[in-house]
N, C-alpha and C positions, 0 to 999 in steps of 0.2 A: 728307327723306332717302329714299334708294332703298328700294323695297319688297322688294328681294332682299337677304338677308343671308347672307354666307358663314360657315359654321362653321369651326372650326379644330381640328386635331389636333396632337399632338406628334410630331416626328420629329427625333432627334438634338438635342433641346433647342430647336428652332425651330418656330414655328407654321406649319402647312401648311394651305392653304385646302382646304376640302371642298366639292365642287359642291353647290348647293342641291338639295332633293328633286326638284323638277320636272326638273332637268337629269339627275339620276341615273335617274329614270323614263324620260326620253327616250332615254338611252343604252341602257337595257335594251330599250326598244321598238325601237331601231335594230338591235340584234342579233337579236331574236326575231321582229318583225313580218314582215320579208321571208321568213324561213324558214316561218312559218305560212301566209302568203299563197301562197308557192310550193307548199307542200304541198297547199293547197286546189285549186290549179290542176292538180295532177297528173292527176286523172281526165279532164281536158279537153285535155291537152297534144297529143293526136293531131289534134284539130279546131281548136285555138286556134293562130293564127299566132304565131310567135316575136316579131314586132313588137308585136302586141297584148299578149302576156304581159309584154314589157318595159315597155310603157306602164303596165300595171297596177302594176308594181313601182315605177315612177317616182312614181306617185301616193302610194304608201306612203312613199317617201323624203321627198316634200314634206310629208306629214302629220307625220312624225317631226321634220323640221327646224323646222316651224312650232311644234311643241310645245316643243322644247328648243333646244339651241345648235347652232352650225355643226358642232361635233364630233359631236354626235348624228346630224346629217344625213349627215356623211361616213361614219360607221360604218354607217348604214342603206344608203348607196350601195354600199359594199364588200360588205355582207351580201347586198344584192339581186343584185349581179353574181355572187357566189359561188353562191347558191342557184338563180339562173336557169340557170347552167351545170350544176349538179348534178342538178336535177330536170327541167328543161324542154328540154335539148338532148341529142342523141344523141352518144355512148352514155349512156343514162340512169344516174343514180346513181353517176356518176364525175365527176371534175373535168377530164375530157378533152372536147374538142369536135372532132367529125370534119369538120363542114362549115365552109368559109371564111365563108359568110354568117352563120352562127351566131356565129363569132368576132367578126365586125364588130358584130353586134347586142349581144353581151355587152360589148364595149369601149365602144360608144356608150351603153349603159345605165349603165356606170360613170361615164363622162364627164358625161353629162346629169344623172345623179343627184348628182354632186358640185357641178355648177353650180347646179342648182335648190336644193340644200341650202343653198348659200351665200346665194342670193337670198332664200330663205324665212327663214333665220335673220336676215339683214340687215333684212328687212321687219318681223320681230318686234321687233328692237332699236329700230326707228324707229316703233313703234306710237305713235299720237297720244296725247299726255299731256293729260288734261283738267285745266285749271287751275281749281280750286274755292276756293282760299284767298282770303278776302275782301281781305287786304292786297295780294295780287298783282293781283286784279281792280281794286282801287281805284287802283293805280298806272297801269294801262292806261287806265281811264276818265278819270282826271285829266289824263293826257297827251293823250288824244284831245280833251278839251275845250279844252286849251291850244292844240293844233294848229289848231283851228277859230277860236279867238278871238285868238291872238297876232298882233301887227302885224309882228313880226320873227322870222325863224327863229332868231336868236341866243337869244331867250327860250326857245324849245323846247330848243335844244341845251344851254343852261345847266341847265334843269330836268332833262333826261334825264341829264346828267352826275351830278347829285346823286342821282337815282333809282338809277342803276347803281351808284354808290358804296355806297349803303345796301343795295341788293338783293343785290349780289354780295360784300359785305364787302371792298371794295377799299381800298387805301391811297392810290390816286390814279386820276384819270380825266381825260383831256384829249381834245379833238376836233381832228382834222386834216381840213380841207376839201380835197377834190379831189386828194389826193396818195396815191401808192402806193409809197413808198420802202421798200426792203428787203423781206424775207419773214418778218415776225414770225408767231408762232403765231396761229391764227384761231379765234374762236368762231363756229361755223357755224349754219345755219338749224335744224339738228336738235338744237342745244344741246350738240354735241360739239366737242372741240378737235382741230384738225389742226396738225401741225408739218411744214411742207413738204407732202408728199403722204401723210404717215403719220398715221394716227389716234393720238391721245394718250389714254392711259388716265387721265383726270382723277381718278376716284375712287381709284385705286390710287397714282398718282404725284404727285397735287396739281397745282397750276398749273405750266406750264413756266416756265423762267427768263425774266426780262425782261417786257416788255409783251406783251399779247395784243390783237389787233385785233378789233373788232366793226364790220363795215361797214354803212353806211346807203345804201339804194337808194331812188330816187324814180322811179316810172314806168319801172322796169326799168333805170335808169341809175345807175351808181356816183356818189355825190355826196360822200362823205367817210367817215371812220371814227373810232370811239371807240378810244382806246388805253388799255387797262385794266392797271393795276398791282395785282397781287394783294395782299391784306392777310394778316395772320398767322393769321386764323381758319380754320375748316373750309371745305372746298370747298362752294360753293353747290349745292343739289340741282338735278336736271334741270328741274323746273317753274320754278324761279327763273331758270335760264339761258334757258329758252324765253320767259319774260316779258321778259328783257333783249333778246332778239332782236326781240320785238314792239315794244319801246320804240325800238329802232334803226330799225325800219321806219317807225314814226310820225315819227321825226326826218327820215327820208328824204322822207316825204310833205310835211312842213313846208318842207324845203329846196326841193323841186320846185315848191311853190306860191308861197312867199314870196321865193325867191331865195337866193343864197349867204350863208353865215355871214360876218360881218365879221371878217376875220382880222387887221386891223391898226389 
């Protein structure tokens, strides 16, 4: 299960998600940290170039975004731009800016802050998940041994179909060799689901309707895909989905070495 649990409150009789403590702390930091850093820079504002001051505040935005969510990073970027204007540009301690170059710097600070906040939050979301569960590791090791010893890629494909069915709680799993018909939802390398170009909130919404594809690559080339039919049980946790991706990669290695799956 995910290590982050959302609390709930009541609003008009319906449960409302409450951000986790870490995100609430990050939001507070997003509001206050740029203010405090700008205040610290006030004694040096005559000697400190506005570009350098803006870079210091960008670092603050990155730190907040890395600690919390993209929203926290965006709040920090807005706060940084506001306090840069208030404390570090003339006329001081107003939200007016007299110099055109300072206006450009403030706008760039906001834009860069929003971009790096998004990137930092995305990097946090895709932090490497260490798989320590013995059952998960056993599946990977067993499949790796089979890839080395199997005389046919069909054997590996059939084995991995069974592993994926059990691992992800599927009601069905089939393999398509070398075809890319349609645009079904996809289980990606990061363990997330995309529908078209849009990220799908698997934990909140469950599996998307229909089959979800899990592609198998060998030596960088697309070789086939597993078509996953969700079961009625709970959504598999992220480590299980990452193990599924690893099993698909092992299948791709078997296909690349032993040749195509026998489709008929």
